[in-house]
C-alpha positions in Angstrom: 10.2 39.6 -54.9 8.3 42.7 -55.8 7.0 43.7 -58.9 7.8 47.1 -60.5 7.0 49.5 -63.3 10.8 49.2 -64.3 10.8 48.5 -68.4 13.1 45.6 -70.1 12.3 43.1 -67.6 12.7 40.0 -70.1 15.3 38.0 -67.5 12.8 38.8 -64.5 10.0 37.7 -66.5 11.6 34.3 -67.4 12.4 33.8 -64.2 8.8 34.6 -62.7 7.4 32.2 -65.5 10.1 29.5 -64.3 8.9 30.0 -60.7 5.4 29.7 -61.0 6.0 26.2 -63.2 8.9 25.0 -60.6 7.1 25.8 -57.6 3.5 24.7 -58.3 3.7 21.3 -56.5 5.0 22.9 -53.1 2.4 25.6 -53.4 -0.5 23.3 -54.0 0.2 21.4 -50.9 0.4 24.2 -48.8 -3.0 25.5 -50.2 -4.6 21.9 -49.6 -3.2 21.8 -46.4 -5.3 24.9 -45.4 -8.2 24.3 -47.5 -8.8 20.5 -46.0 -8.7 22.3 -42.2 -12.4 21.8 -41.2 -13.8 24.7 -39.2 -16.9 25.9 -37.7 -16.1 29.6 -38.0 -17.1 31.3 -41.2 -14.9 34.1 -40.3 -12.0 31.8 -39.8 -12.8 30.0 -42.9 -12.7 33.3 -44.8 -9.3 34.1 -43.5 -7.7 30.5 -44.7 -9.4 31.0 -48.1 -7.9 34.7 -48.2 -4.4 33.4 -47.5 -4.6 30.9 -50.4 -5.4 33.3 -52.8 -1.9 34.9 -52.8 0.7 32.0 -54.2 4.1 31.7 -53.4 6.2 29.8 -55.6 9.5 31.2 -55.0 10.4 29.1 -51.9 9.3 25.7 -53.4 11.5 26.6 -56.4 14.8 27.8 -54.7 14.8 24.6 -52.5 13.9 22.3 -55.4 16.8 23.8 -57.8 19.1 23.8 -54.9 18.4 20.0 -54.0 18.8 19.4 -57.9 22.1 21.2 -57.9 23.4 18.7 -55.4 22.2 15.7 -57.4 19.2 15.2 -55.2 15.4 14.3 -56.3 13.5 17.7 -55.9 10.4 15.4 -55.4 11.5 15.4 -51.6 11.3 18.8 -51.2 7.9 19.3 -51.9 6.5 18.8 -48.1 9.3 21.0 -46.6 8.9 23.6 -49.1 5.1 23.8 -48.5 6.0 23.8 -44.7 8.2 26.8 -45.4 5.5 28.9 -47.5 3.0 28.4 -44.4 5.9 29.6 -41.6 6.9 32.5 -44.1 3.1 34.0 -44.5 2.7 33.5 -40.8 6.0 35.6 -40.2 4.6 38.3 -43.1 1.2 38.6 -40.9 3.1 39.8 -37.8 5.3 42.0 -39.8 1.9 43.6 -41.4 0.7 44.1 -37.9 3.7 45.7 -36.3 4.1 48.0 -39.8 0.5 48.6 -39.2 0.2 48.0 -42.7 -3.0 47.4 -44.0 -2.8 47.4 -47.8 0.0 46.1 -49.8 0.0 46.1 -53.6 -3.5 47.5 -53.9 -4.7 44.6 -52.0 -5.9 44.3 -48.4 -3.4 42.7 -45.9 -4.5 39.9 -43.8 -4.4 42.6 -41.0 -6.1 45.2 -42.9 -9.1 42.9 -44.1 -9.7 40.9 -41.0 -8.2 43.1 -38.1 -5.5 42.3 -35.4 -7.0 39.6 -33.8 -8.3 37.2 -36.4 -4.8 38.1 -38.2 -3.0 36.6 -35.0 -4.9 33.5 -35.0 -4.5 33.1 -38.3 -0.9 33.4 -38.2 -0.9 30.9 -35.3 -2.7 28.3 -37.6 -0.1 28.8 -40.5 2.8 28.5 -38.0 1.4 24.8 -36.3 0.4 24.0 -39.6 4.0 24.5 -41.1 5.7 22.5 -38.4 3.3 19.8 -38.5 4.1 19.3 -42.3 7.5 18.8 -41.3 6.8 15.5 -40.1 6.0 14.3 -43.6 9.8 14.2 -44.4 9.9 10.9 -42.0 7.2 9.5 -44.3 9.1 10.0 -47.5 12.3 8.7 -46.0 14.3 11.7 -45.3 17.1 10.9 -42.7 16.5 11.9 -39.2 19.9 13.9 -39.2 18.7 15.8 -42.0 15.6 16.6 -40.6 17.1 17.8 -37.2 19.5 20.1 -39.3 16.5 21.5 -41.0 14.9 22.3 -37.9 18.4 23.9 -36.7 18.4 26.0 -39.7 14.7 27.3 -39.3 15.5 28.1 -35.5 18.6 30.2 -36.5 17.0 31.9 -39.3 13.8 33.3 -37.6 16.0 34.4 -34.3 17.8 36.6 -36.9 14.7 37.8 -38.6 13.6 38.9 -35.1 17.0 40.6 -34.6 16.4 42.2 -37.8 12.9 43.4 -36.9 14.2 45.1 -33.7 16.5 47.1 -35.7 13.6 47.7 -38.4 11.8 49.5 -35.0 14.8 51.5 -34.1 15.5 52.8 -37.5 11.7 54.2 -38.3 11.6 57.7 -39.3 15.2 58.2 -38.4 17.0 60.5 -41.1 20.4 60.0 -39.6 20.8 56.0 -40.0 24.0 55.4 -42.2 24.0 53.5 -45.2 26.0 50.9 -43.4 23.9 50.2 -40.6 20.8 50.0 -43.1 22.4 47.7 -45.1 23.6 45.4 -42.2 19.7 45.2 -41.2 19.0 44.0 -44.8 21.8 41.4 -44.7 20.0 40.1 -41.7 16.6 40.2 -43.3 18.4 37.9 -46.0 18.9 35.1 -43.5 15.5 33.4 -44.8 17.0 33.1 -48.3 20.1 31.4 -46.8 17.6 29.0 -45.2 15.8 28.2 -48.1 19.0 27.4 -50.2 20.8 25.4 -47.5 17.8 23.3 -46.8 17.5 22.6 -50.5 21.2 21.3 -50.4 20.4 19.3 -47.1 17.3 17.5 -48.7 19.4 16.7 -51.8 21.9 14.9 -49.5 24.7 17.6 -50.3 28.0 17.7 -48.7 29.2 20.2 -46.3 31.1 22.1 -48.7 27.9 22.0 -51.1 25.7 23.3 -48.5 28.0 26.0 -47.3 28.3 27.0 -51.1 24.4 26.9 -51.0 24.2 29.0 -48.2 26.7 31.7 -49.0 24.8 32.0 -52.4 21.4 32.3 -50.6 22.5 35.2 -48.4 23.7 37.2 -51.4 21.0 36.4 -53.5 18.3 37.2 -50.6 20.1 40.6 -49.7 20.0 41.6 -53.7 16.6 40.7 -54.1 15.9 43.0 -50.8 18.0 45.6 -52.5 16.1 45.5 -55.5 12.9 46.0 -53.4 14.7 49.2 -51.7 15.4 50.7 -55.2 11.8 49.8 -56.4 10.2 51.5 -53.4 11.7 54.8 -54.8 9.5 54.6 -58.0 6.3 53.4 -56.4 5.0 56.9 -54.8 2.1 55.0 -52.1 5.2 53.0 -51.0 7.5 55.6 -50.7 4.8 58.0 -48.8 4.3 55.0 -46.5 7.9 54.2 -45.6 8.7 58.0 -45.1 5.7 58.6 -42.7 5.9 54.9 -40.6 8.7 52.7 -41.9 12.5 53.3 -42.3 13.6 55.3 -45.2 14.6 53.0 -48.2 18.6 52.8 -48.5 18.6 54.9 -51.7 17.2 57.5 -49.7 19.1 57.2 -46.8 22.5 57.1 -48.8 21.3 60.3 -50.9 21.0 62.1 -47.1 24.3 61.7 -46.8 25.5 63.8 -49.9 25.6 67.4 -48.4 24.7 69.1 -51.5 21.0 67.5 -51.6 20.7 67.0 -47.9 18.7 70.2 -46.9 16.5 69.9 -49.8 15.6 66.2 -49.3 14.7 67.0 -45.8 12.7 69.8 -46.7 10.6 67.4 -48.8 10.0 64.4 -46.2 9.3 66.8 -43.3 6.3 68.0 -45.1 3.1 67.1 -43.5 1.3 66.1 -46.7 3.4 64.4 -49.4 2.3 65.1 -52.7 2.7 63.0 -56.0 4.9 65.7 -57.0 6.8 66.0 -53.6 7.5 62.0 -53.9 8.7 62.5 -57.5 11.0 65.1 -56.4 12.4 63.3 -53.6 13.2 60.1 -56.4 14.4 62.5 -58.8 16.8 64.0 -56.2 18.1 60.9 -54.8 18.8 59.7 -57.9 21.2 62.9 -58.4 22.4 62.2 -55.1 23.3 58.9 -56.5 21.3 56.7 -54.2 19.8 54.5 -56.3 23.1 54.0 -58.5 24.7 52.9 -55.2 22.0 50.2 -54.3 22.4 49.1 -58.0 25.9 48.7 -57.7 25.5 46.6 -54.6 23.1 44.4 -56.4 25.4 44.0 -59.0 28.6 43.2 -57.0 26.5 40.8 -54.6 24.9 38.8 -57.5 28.3 38.5 -59.2 29.7 37.3 -55.6 26.7 35.0 -55.4 27.3 33.4 -58.8 31.0 32.6 -57.5 29.7 30.3 -54.8 27.8 28.2 -57.3 30.6 27.4 -59.7 31.3 24.1 -58.1 27.9 23.0 -59.4 27.2 21.7 -63.1 23.5 22.3 -62.8 23.6 26.0 -61.8 22.1 27.5 -64.9 18.8 28.4 -62.9 20.7 29.6 -60.0 22.5 31.9 -62.4 19.5 33.3 -63.7 18.2 34.0 -60.6 21.1 36.4 -60.0 20.8 37.9 -63.5 17.3 38.8 -63.0 17.8 41.2 -59.9 20.3 43.3 -61.5 19.0 47.4 -62.5 20.6 49.6 -64.7 20.2 53.2 -64.5 18.6 53.9 -67.7 15.5 51.3 -66.6 15.1 53.2 -63.1 15.6 56.7 -64.7 12.8 55.9 -67.4 10.5 55.2 -64.9 11.1 58.0 -62.6 11.4 60.8 -65.3 8.2 59.5 -67.2 6.1 59.9 -64.2 
């Protein structure tokens, strides 16, 4: 979940505190698994230390609360959630290399700090460590059938992630992509969120109906989170510049380009050889006038509402509801950010 300069983030800040508390055990296991690895390579040791400096509390938290929602014991999720952290970080390194992304949030990526070769070696380490951790489920008594279902879920997820990456490559620097195609790509990327919620239900011993409900919730929640990132990218000018130059355009900008009243102005701006901060600010403001940001905010509101409807069957759903609430953004919040820059 990306940080932003949007104000009035009380629900989001509350969620962040809960996530850090609830996800610490899973993160600590993932971190310890890497730090316990002996190596004679100073460069690889430095890379391992670097990867452990950026914690991931989100995945273990969601797995845990989904397990609790179906009446399971959250303690059974720790090793699996640690595995998901390592697998996700491995894929993240691959994505940075594909995107040629050397800096994110003012911090060098693994690719940016260590180069492509070491980054790929590190991602291999993360993948092997991630899958090896899954065997701990046998040690704590998770049924074999549940472990099979978890592995099948992971398999389906990462293939869909690969398909979404292919769509991402095709849409780079394209100004004529439709909002529908852009949204389809984002929904496919949300497959990982669905996997996390499904796995929580599986580890909790949930029924087929409960696991399906959590899966639908996860897909919608994940899509909403990614849509929120798309909107935030319109407010963070360095990120917006990078996306215009090297990646696919953010969905609010894609939607704004469909508006014939503002299209020529936007095309003129994004076609500039050098984009100043004032140019980027004008792009954001014009996209707002063309209702691109409102379009995305409305999708978030609708999807989080639908996500909430899927978890009505659970008594213990307060935290799941809170995750939905924290993602919603209203016009006043992003306009305060855009127009005050």
